[in-house]
Every structure is written in C-alpha cells, then in structure tokens.
ROKEBA-334205 format. One record per residue: residue in three letters; x, y, z of N, C-alpha, C in turn. Coordinates in pm, whole numbers, plus 50000, padded with zeros to 5 digits. Example, Ala and Ser with C-alpha at 12.3 -4.5 7.8 and 13.67 -1.06 7.14 Angstrom:
% residues 2
Ala513194943150780512304955050780513204967050780 Ser512854977550708513674989450714512905000350787 
//
This chain:
% residues 82
Met240655446278640241555457578642242665454978742 Asn243855457578700244965455378792245215467978876 Glu246115466678968246365477479063246955489878994 Tyr247765487878891248365498978817247285507678754 Met246285501278697245215508778630244405516878731 Val244165511278848243435518378953244195530978995 Trp245525529579017246325541079056246385551578945 Leu246395547178821246395556478708245095564578704 Ile243975557878723242685564778723242595574478841 Ile243085570378957243075579079073243955591379048 Gly245125589378988246025600478957245415610278859 Ile244775604978755244125613778657242985621478721 Ala242225614878807241105621578876241635632778966 Ile242735630379035243295640779123243795652479040 Cys244455649678927244945660478840243775668878788 Leu242725662378744241565669778695240935678178806 Leu240855672478923240285679679036241125691979069 Val242425690779065243305702079095243195712678985 Phe243265708578857243245718278748241895725078731 Ile240835718778772239515724878761239095731178893 Gly239425724679003238945729179133239625741679185 Val240925742979165241645754479220241195767479153 Pro241135768479019240635780978961239175783878998 Leu238375773479005236975775279042236845780379184 Leu237645774979276237625779679414238085794179423 Gly239115797879346239575811679344238505821079294 Lys237785816979190236725825379135235605827279238 Ile235255816679306234185817479407234585826979520 Ile235845826079564236315834779672236325849279627 Arg236785852079503236795865879452235385871579441 Glu234445863379393233065868179379232445871179515 Lys232705862579614232165864979748232775877579808 Asp234075879579789234735891579839234155903979774 Phe233905903379643233325914779572231925917879624 Arg231105907479640229745909579690229765915479831 Asp230685910879915230775916380051231185930980050 Gln232095934779960232515948679952231385957479899 Val230655952679797229585960679738228435962479836 Ser228125951879911227005952880005227365960580131 Gly228655962780156229065970380273229455961880391 Lys229425948680377229825940080488231315940980515 Lys232075943580411233525944380423233975957880367 Pro234855964980438235285978080387236095976480258 Glu236005986580173236735986380047238225987480075 Arg239005979080007240455979680023241005990879935 Lys241895998779992242496009779918244006008779928 Ala244676013779826246126013679825246656024479918 Pro247826022379976248416032880061248706045379979 Ser248896056480048249026069279979250266069879889 Gly251356063279926252586063779846252686052579743 Phe251626045279720251646033679631251696038079486 Arg252626032279409252716035579267251776026479190 Thr251036032179098250016024579026250526018078899 Gly251786019778866252316013678746252216022678624 Glu251936035278646251886044578534253306046378483 Pro253496046978353254856048078300255506061378340 Ala256776060578371257506072678408257786080878282 Glu258026093578299258336102278187259676098178129 Glu259726095877998260956091577933261696103477877 Ser263016102277878263826113077822263786112277670 Val264256122677606264256123377460265196112777403 Glu266306110177473267256100177425266626086277422 Ile265926082677528265296069577534264216068377426 Gln263456078877405262436078577301263056076777163 Ser264186083477136264816082177005265406068376986 Ile265966062377091266506048777080265386038877051 Lys264256040277121263126031377098262596032876955 Glu262496045076907261986047476773262936041676667 Ala264256043276690265226037776595265146022576589 Ser265016016276704264926001676704263605997076641 Arg262546004776661261266001176598261366002176446 Leu262016012676397262176014176253263036003076194 Lys264095999176264264945988276216264165975176210 Ser263335972776310262555960376309261515960476198 Met260995972276164260045973276054260735970575921 Gln262025974375908262755971475785262885956475766 Asn263105949175874263195934675863261855928575824 Leu260775934775869259455929575842259025932575700 Phe259255944775653258765948975522259845949075413 Gly261065945275447262135945075349262905958175349 Pro264035958475277264855970775277264145982075204 Lys264495994175244263856005875184264826013175096 
//
C-alpha cells in the first residue's frame, strides 16, 4: 500500500467517526440530561415569563383571504381549470 492509500483510509475513517460519533454523542448527552432532570439531580429548565412559544398570531381577515385565494389558484394548477 502506498502512502496515498493510507491517507485515504485515514480520511474516510475520520469522516465516518465524525458523521456517526457527533450525533451519537449528542444523543447520549441529551439522555443523561433528561435522566438527571427526571431524577431530581438537576432542576427543570423553564422558559422566562415573557418567552413566546411560537404560537401563531391572530391573522386579519385580509391575510386569511389572500392565503385562501392563493391556495385555490394553486389547486387549479394541480387539478386543471374549472
């Protein structure tokens, strides 16, 4: 085996280690954190009082009608002219 082949094998091994090891390490850390919170070793993390949870804001009638009109137009393209 020449030197190029050795470096290629080492590079592939490092890539595999990164692509498999990083998600696995993240999963292990999340599981340990969850177990610590459930057992009471670590206090439960809570969002601040003013934190928005991502709930959709109330839409005006105009925005709803524009969305509905664009949805109907896209359905015409999908199902053909009416």
